[in-house]
N, C-alpha and C positions, 0 to 999 in steps of 0.2 A: 297735582298741585304740590308745591313744595313750601313748607313753613319752617322758618328758622326760629329756634327758641334757645336762648343762651348760646352754648357752643354746639348744640345738636341740630341736625337737619331731619325733618320729618317729611316723608314722601307718601302722599295719599293718591292712590290711583284707582280708577274704575275702568276695566277693560272688558270687552265682549269676548267670550271664549266658548265656542260650540253652543251657541244659542242660550248661554247663561252669562251673567255678569259677575265678574271677579272683583271683589273689593280687597284692597291691600293697604295696610298702614305699617310702614317700617321706619325705624329710627336709626340714623347714622350718627355715630359719635366719633369725632376725630381721635385717633390713637387706638380705637377698639378694632380688632381684626375682622369682626363680622357685624352685620346689622342685627338689630332687635326687631323681630316681627311681632307686631301687636295685633294685627288682624289679617287673616287670609281666609276668605270664605266666598262661596258662590251664592248668587241670588237669582231669582226668576226675572226680576225687572231691574232696570238701571236705577230707578228711584229707590228701590229697596236697598241696593248696594250703597248709594250715596247716604241714605238715612243711617245705615249701619256705621259708616265712617264718622258721621256727625255724632252719633251716640258714643262710639268708642273714644273719640276725642274728648267728649264731656266727662267720661269716666276717668281718663288720664289726667285731665286738667279741669277739675270742677269749678275752680275759681275764675277761670278765663271766660270771656264773653263767648256766646254761642258761635260755633263755627259756621261760616257762610260758604257753601260750596261754590267754587268758581271753575267753570270749564276752561281748559286751555284754549288759546286762540286757534282757529283753523289754520292748517298748514297749506299754503297754496301749492298747486302741482308744479313740478319742474317744467321749465320750457322745453320744447322738443329737442333743441340742440344740446341740452344738458342731460336729457334722459339717457339711461343706460341703453346700449344697443341690444336689440332682441337676439336671443340665442338661437342658433340654427337647430 
């Protein structure tokens, strides 16, 4: 999920990684050479990772409304004629 706030872009992601769930919250500021990492942690369940992102967002922005997690829309598979050719 990407959230724009003022001139900053916040990227909130939850990814499965070796049977654990990785929660990441990073801030991208235009003109700054590197991102600010606010949260990078693994959890046993996906819901625990999402809850951690919501809590961290509330810590960073206590005056904002509660963050509502939105999953990205599913990506449809490529048609067969656009799929990469299998390697020998």
